[in-house]
N, C-alpha and C positions, 0 to 999 in steps of 0.2 A: 873484678872486684869483687865474684862470687870465688875465685881461685882462690884470691890473697887470705878469703877468710878462711877457708879451706886446710892451709899452707901456714904451718904454726913451728915454732922451735921448738920441739923436743927437749932441752935447755929450760922451754921457762918455768917462772918459780908459779905458786899455786895460784897463786893473785891474778896473777897474769893468764891463767888458765881459768880461772874461774869469772875473769872477765869475757874470756874469748868465747867458753859458753854460754856464757847471757845476750851477747852477741849474738851469736847463729840464735839465739829463740826469738829475739825480737827479728832476724833474718826471716825466718820462718813465718812468722805472723804478718809482714809484710809481705813476704812471698803468697801466701795465702790470699792475703785482700787487692791484691794483681791479680790474680786467679779469680777471684770473684766478678771483678769489672773485666775481667776479658771473656767467662765465661758468660755476663750476660748483657753484652756486646756481640757475642756471636747469638742466641736466642735471638736478641733484636735483630739481627740479620736476615737471620732465617726466617725468622714470622714475616718479614718485608717484603723477600722475595717472593716467599709461597705465596702470600695477598699478589703483590702482585703478575705471579704467573697463576691468578683464579681459584689455589687451593681452597677449600672451604675453613673455617675460622677454627673449626672443630677438628680439624686435621694438621690445622698447622703444628710446628713446629714433631712431628711424629718423627721419633726416630734419636732426638738431637741425645736425649739423655743416655742412651746408649753411647753414641758418639765422646760426649762427655768423658763418663765414664772411663771409655777405651785408653781417653788422649791422657788420664790422668792413671791409667796401670792400674784401675781399679776392679770391681765385680761390676758389671751393668747393670744389675739391680739395686746399685748402688748411686748410676748416676741420674738420677728421679733426685734422690735427695740432694746432691752436689748441686743440680741445676734448679732447683728450688730456692736452693740458700743462695746463693747467688743475686736471686732474681729478688728476692727478700731486700738484701741487704744493698745492695746498689740501686733501688729503687724507692725502697719506703723505709731504708733506717740508715740514714746514713752516718749520724751519732757512732753507731758496733762498728759500721763500717773503717772510718776513722780512725776509734781504741785499739781496731785489730790493724790497722797497716802501721800505726807507731807502737803495735808492742804493747799496750795496757790490756788487752785481751788473747788468749791465745783462739787457735779456731776453732778447738772444740766448745770454748765458753763462751765464743758469740753462736754457735749451733744453740746450746744452750737458752738463750735467747729470743733467738729466732725460734725456735722450738716453743717455746714460752708464750707467746703473741702471736701464734701461727691465727689462732683462734679469733682474734680484734677484726675490728675493719681495718683498713688502711690508714684512717684518720687517727683513731685509738692504736693503731701501733709505732705512728711517728712519733705521739705525747710518750708512749712506753718508753721509746727509742732515747729522747730531748731528754727526760727524767733519769732513767737508769746510763744514760753514754755521754752527757754531753761534757759533764767536768770529768775527763776521761784520768784522773790521779787519782781519784777518790776507792777507785777498782784494785787499786793495786793492793798486794794481798790479800784479797777475796779469792777463797776457794770456789771449788767449783759448784758445792753446794749452794751456796750463800750465793752465790751470780742468777742458780737455778731458783734460789725464795724469792729475790728481791725481783725478779721478771713477773714470776708468779705472783708478787703480794701483787707489784702495779698493773697486772692484769685484770686482777680482780675487782683493785678500786675502778677500773675505766669501766668494766661493762662485766658481770657477777654474772649473770643470764647467762653467757656465752660461753662464760669459765664452764660454766655448772654443766650446760650443754654439749661440751665437750665431751667431759669427764662420762656422762650419760651415754655418749656414741662412742665411748673406748669401751663400752665392755662388750661390741661387737667386732674386736678384734682378739676377743682372748680367742686365744691356741695352744698345742703342742707343740713342742718341735724338740731334733735331735740332735747333736754335732757330737764329734769324737771330742775327746778331754784323750792326755799323757798316758802311756804303760798300760794300754788298751780297756780303756775306759770309755763312758760316755757321760756327757751331760742332758739331761731330759730334763725340760723347761716347759713352766705352763705359766701362759698370762693369763692374769684370773683376776675379776672383779677383788677389790683389798679385804671384801668381807668373808670371799670364797674363801681367798689367798691365808688370807691371816686362820679361816677356822684348820684349813688344810694341816698348816704348821703347828697349830694350837693342838691339831689330837695326834701330830706325830712326834709333840714332845711330849702329850702324855702315857703315850705306849716307850716314850723315852725314861721316864720318870718311873714306870712302875714293875718295871722289865731288870732283873738283877741277873745278871750272866756277866762274862769275862767280855763280850762288845763293849765297845766304847756310845756314848750316845748315836753321835752319828749315824755308826753303823747299826745302830738298832730304828733310827728315824728310817734311814734306806730300806731298810729289809721289811719294816712294817709299810712304806709306799708302793712296794713291789709286791707285796701279796695283796694284800688288798686293792692295786688294782686286778692283777694277774688274775686271784685266787689258790695260785700256788705255796706254796714254802719256795726259800731260795733254797731248800736243797733238793729237790725235785726240777729234773731235766726243764728247760724251756719250751714250750710249742710255738713254736715260730719258726719261719722257713730264713737259712744263708743261704748266703753264696759266699761260699768262701775258693778261690781260686790259689792252686799251689802247685810248683812243681812237683813229677811226682819224683824224683830224686829225695825233695825237701822231704813229702811224703813218707818214702824209705826212708830216712835217714840217713843222707849218702851226704847233702849239706845241708846248712844252717841257711838260708836265702830265702827272706820275709815271704810271705804270702800275702793276699789282700783281700780283705772282706767286704763285699759290698754294701755302700753306704758309711762306710766305716774308714777305710784304706791300710794301709800294709802293717800285718801285726807279725811279731817274731815267730821261727820258724816254731817254734815249741809249743807256743799259744795251738797255733794251726795245723802241729800235731794232735795236743789235748783234745780241742773241738772234732776234729776229726773224728780221731778214736771214741771219742763218748758218744758220738750219736750214732757209729758203729756197733759197738755192744750194749748201750739200751734197746731195754726191748719194744717201749715206746716209739722212739723214732726211726724213720727213715733217712738212708743215705744211700742217695746213686751220682754217681757217676756221666762226666761226659771229657771227651776229650777234647783237647783244643789244642792245636799245632799254630806255634811264633817260629818270625823270618829269622833265620840262621846270622843274622846280620842288625839287624835293627828290633830284634825283639819279641815286633808288634807281631797282634794277634791277625791268623793268614788265613785259617781255615777253621774246621770245628764240626765235630759230628752232630746229630741232629734226632733228635728220640724222636721227631715226630716229621709225616711225609708232605707236611705244610710251612711249604718255602718261607711265607712270609714273618711267623713265628721264630725261624731257625735266621733268618736275616736281623728281623728286631734283636733275638738273644744276643748272637755276633754283634751288633753292633753297641749296646749296650755292654757287652764284656769290655769290647776292645777297647771306649770313650771313657767308662766309667763315673765321666761325672760331665755336665755339660762342657763341651766343645768352646764355647766361647772365650777368647781371651782371656786372662785373669778373674773370669769366672768358676768361682767351685760346688757351684748349686746342685742338688739331686736332678739326673734329666730325668725329665717330665716327661717330654717330645721327641717321637726320631721322624727326622723330617730328610726331604732332599737339600742338598745342598744347593743344587740347582734348581728351580721350582719344576715341577711335573708338565704343572703350563706352561714352560719353556721348553719344553723336550726332554728337562733332566730325567735321568734313568734310573728304577727303579732297585738301586746295587748299596751295596757294601760301601765302595768308593765314592759314591754318593751320598750315601747317608752318615748322619747325624745325631748324636746323642746331645740334648740341648733342654735346658729348664726352659719353662711356661713363659717367663718373662722375655729370652733371648731372641729364641721361636717366632716370638709376634714382632720387636722390634727389627731383625733380618728382612721382615717382609714391609717395610718402608720404603718409600719413593729416595730411591739414589742409591739401596743398599746394595751390593753382590758378596754372593761365597761359593769362592769356586777351591775345586780338591784336587789334591792328584797323589801319585805315590811314587814315590821313588826308593831302590832299594829296601822297599818294606817300612817303608816311615809314609802312613795317612798323614798329610798337611792339608790344613781346611785354610784357606786367603777369606780373611771378612776385609772387603774391600765397603768404608764411609762415604756418603756423600763431600765430602771435602775434599776424600780423591785418598786418605789414609789409609793404609796396607798394615793390617796386624794377621799374624801366622799361628795359629795352634794347630802343634803335632801330638799325634798319640797317642800313650805313654804306654813305656816297655810290659809286656807278662812280668807275670813273679818269674823266678829261677835262679841260676845259678849263671853270670857271663856267658856269653858264646867266644869262645878263643877262636875260631879256627875257623875256615872262612870253607864254605862245602855247597851243592847244589838245594834246592829246598825240598828236590822229591828225594836228594840219599840222605838229607839228615835234617830233616824237618824234625825238632822237638816236641814232647808233648808231653804237653802239662794237664792237671786235672783240676774240674769245678765239680768243688763236694757243695753238694747240695742236700741240707738237711732240713725236712719236713718231720715234726714229731705227727705222733696219729692223732 
């Protein structure tokens, strides 16, 4: 059936192609509903098995969220959301699940309904489910915002105190995050209570309304935000530390291989050279170099100069530079923990080969019963194998370091190519 849906004649009419797109969208929703049922049944079987084995109730299901995420080829940190979504729909919201299975709701719109009803009791949640989704046909044409607003309205009618309490607790989740954006830019996101968020935006808007130069409103607001937070003009060098990994051949202009900026990702060679040049020429900044060696076949980090005689610090830096981000498959979170693949209490050595850079959630998840992680190095490639309690295995290979491709075979001793880690640390 799946193959027949994906195979169609390129000579089909526009009406036929429109019908196929519509049918495939319905299939996506039906597949999401089936995934919900499979996930919820998996969770129930795991809890039953662990209860029979005498596992305390508080520890039952530990690590399952990570397994769900890996099975979905998703970052493990999202596994908890997938698991909670499945349990809510399968056990408490049959009408929403039916609307998803029939294609009246997309997976995201079903997620919005689950999210807005999360603060309700099971009884009230089932009532919301029936009022909103029992007649699935009326959902046709509804936008994301309308679905979320309708769910929130019913939730307030059923238990306004629970909704208010949820809003009050939400302020505890305020935070600031950063993630890469295209063209060597970044998104800095602040999650704030509504009054504070509106206040920040109003202040930036006021600055834009009272500034008259050749910058756009958006540019003025962005510059004002930076200046108010850092206390520095956008024209001054930033007082921050950057770890920039680039090939020596790129640094000296012999090639255009992209560099790697820690916490961001690949950056064009020209931008990397500008960053390095600015750090060297600016009198208030410090620039230091550390030589790294990559394997002539795989391009992965194999050795590194250390400016410290304290081996653990050098080893930690080696692993962080080699792995670049969390090594769990499909996870792109920032490295927070440097830990043993094979735990130390199981005789795992403290070495680069047995070390992994992991985010906090993934490091805790691999300690759950039934999980195991092993590593091996083949032809200079550092590969980690993750095995889940159901016996599924997933592999993660460390990324190669920046630099031009290595085209000819040579011995590691004779042909180890060096690259430099440029650290900018303003005084």
